[in-house]
N, C-alpha and C positions, 0 to 999 in steps of 0.2 A: 249804238244810238246816233252816233252822228250820221253813219250811213242811212239809217232810216230817215231822219230829220231831213237830210240833204235831198234825198230821193223824193219825199213829200213836196218840198219846196220847188222841186224842178218840175213837178206835175201839177203845180198852182194848187196844193192842198193846204187847209189850214193844220196847223200840228198844235196838239195839247200835250205837254210834258207833264205827267200826272204821277205825283207820288202814290203809289198804288199799295203800300205796304201797310195798309190800314188794320190788319187783324193783329198785326205785331203791336201798333200803338193801342188798339183796344184792350190788348191782356196786359200792357205795361205803360201806362201814362208817363210815369217817372223816367224810363228809359226813352221814351219816345220825346219827351220834352227836350232831351239832350240830342238825340240823333237828328231829329227832323230839321232843326234850324242849320245844323252842319250839311245836312244834303242840300238846303237852299242856298246856303253859302257857296257850296261847289257848283251845282246846276246854274246859278244867276251868273257866276263869274264866268263859267265856261260857254253859256250861251248869250252873254252880254252884246254880241255884235250880231246876233239872228235878225231876220227881218221880222217885221210886227205880225207877221201871220204865226208865228211860234208864240204859244200862250202858256203860261204856267198855272197849274192847278196844284194848290198846297198839299192837300190831303184827299184821297178818295175816302168817301163815306165814313167820318168820323162817327164813332159808336161805342158803347159799353163803357169803359174806363174814360174815354175821352168824351164826357157829358158837355153841355151847353157852356158851364161855367169855366171848365177847363179851356174849351175850344176858343171861346170868346178872349179869354187871358193870354192865350197864345198868338192870336192873330195880329196885335199890334207889332209883335218882335219879328214874325214870319215875313209879314209885309215889308217892314222898314230894311229887313236883309236884302229881299229882292230890289227894293228902291233905290240901295247904295250903288247898284251897278246896271239897274235896268229901269231907269225913273219914269218910262212911258210905257212899259210893257203890260199887256193886258194880263190880270190875274184872275182866276176863278175860285171861288170859295163857294162851299155847301153847308147846309146846316147839318146837325146832328141826327142822330138815329138812321145812319146810312142815307144821309141827305134827303131826309123826310120832308115834304112839304109842311106837313104840320109843324115841324120846328122852325120855319123861316121866321115865325115872330121872336124867336129866342136869340137870333143871330144878330149880333152886334159888330159891325164894320167900322174900323177906325178911318176908313177913307172913302171917298165918293166914287173913285173910278175903278169899281170892283165889279165883275161879272158875277152874278149868283147862279148857282146850280141847283136843280133838283133831280132825283131820279124817280122813275114811274114804273110801278110793276103791278099795280092793282087791277082786278083782285088776284092777290098772290096765288092763292089756291089754283087758279087757272094757268098764270103765267110761269109758276115754278113746279107744276106738278111733276112728280118723278125726279126732282132734283136732290140729289144725296147730300148736298151741302146746307139745304134749307131746314134740316130735323126730320126726325121719324116720321112725324104726322105727314108733312109735305112730300116726303121721298115715297110713302106709299100710296099716294093720290094717283089716280089716272083716269082718263076719260072726263075730266072734268069740262064742262061746256061754257062757252061764252057766245050767244047768239046775235049779239048786237041790237037787243031790243032797246026800245026808246028809255027804259029805266037804266039799263046798262050802259049805253051811251051818255045818258044824262048825268050820271055819276061821274065818268070822266070829265064832262065839260064842268060840272060842279067844282071837282077838284081843281081844274085849270082855272075857272073864275077865281078861286081863293089866291092862287098863284099871282094871277094878273092884278087883282086888287092889291096884294101885299107890293108887288112891284110899282103898281103906280104910287101908292102912299109912301114909298121910300125911296123911289125914283132909282130903282136899279135895273138894269138888263137882265135878262133870263136865258139860260141855257138849260134845256132838258137834255142832261148829260149822258142819260140812259134809259132805254127802254127796248122791251122785248119778250119774246116769249121761249120756252125751252120745249123740245120737240120730242124727248125720249119716249115720255108715257102720253103724249098728245098726238094722236095720228091725223087731227082735223086741221088741215093746213088751211082749208077755207076760214075757219074761225081764228085762227092766229093770223092770217093776213087781215081778217076783218077788224081784229082789234089793233093790229099795227097801223091800219089806215084810219081808225078812229082817232088814236092817240097822236098820230101825225098831224091830222086835221085841225085837232084840238090845239096843238101847240101853232101850227101855221096862221089859224085865225087870230091868235093872240099875239102875234110877233115874236114868238119864242125861237132862238135858234135850237136846232136839234141834232142829236147823234145816236144812232141805232147801237145797241148791245146784241152782237157785233159782228163785224164783218164776214169771217170764215170759220167754219167750224164743219164737222160730220153733219149729215141730213138731220140728225135725230138732236141737235144742239140748237144753241141761239145761233142763227145764221141767216145772212142774205145771199153768201155766195158758198157753192160748193166746191171746195178745191180738189176733191178727189175726181168730180167730174169736169173741172175746169168751167163751170157754168154758173149763172146766177140761179137763185132758188126765184123764179120768176113771180110767184104770187107774193113773196115779201117784197121783192124789188117793185114791184107795180105798186104795193100798198105805201112803200117809201116815198115814191115818186108821184103818186096821184095827187091832184088838186081838188 
């Protein structure tokens, strides 16, 4: 982990150290309530002297057993653990139901200086068609289209307007922590790129920071870079960088 963090810093990248064992927590909140604080005691101590472009994300996509009541109850202690050794470190926290924007109103943060994240994969049947981990119904889907109609783009903008309104009302900076499309059962790269461009623009127009899910995978996965060919997936790259 140190090698990755140091390489990123050398290359002037921001680094998010994200506790990603979210499924374990979702299955057993009681066990997670013991283990998760210990994780942050260790990580906070280890990276207390890291530069400010190293950021901590307390738990990816809390869901299932970790509902809003449990998550809100945990946050003061988790944040306090980080603050013992990292008093000015940026911390990222997302709402429940896999960082759903619909759960933002349920999020209760004990501190002002927290970056709030949400993840966006709507319409899910388009972005996740063919994904084996998304349930039998979604895994069986293929050739679901997204044409970029005014109604489809309007749905994205409407969702992002809700986040922007919440951000303004609560004075919280927003980080779109994940978005992307899965390609195994979706051969329409033009539609995948159009969706990526629309979501990227929606975030940029509202001043949200953003991170694509994710950088490298085979050509049929979520990917911006094809490691087998050692080259960018140009339609996705262009969609991510277009203004």
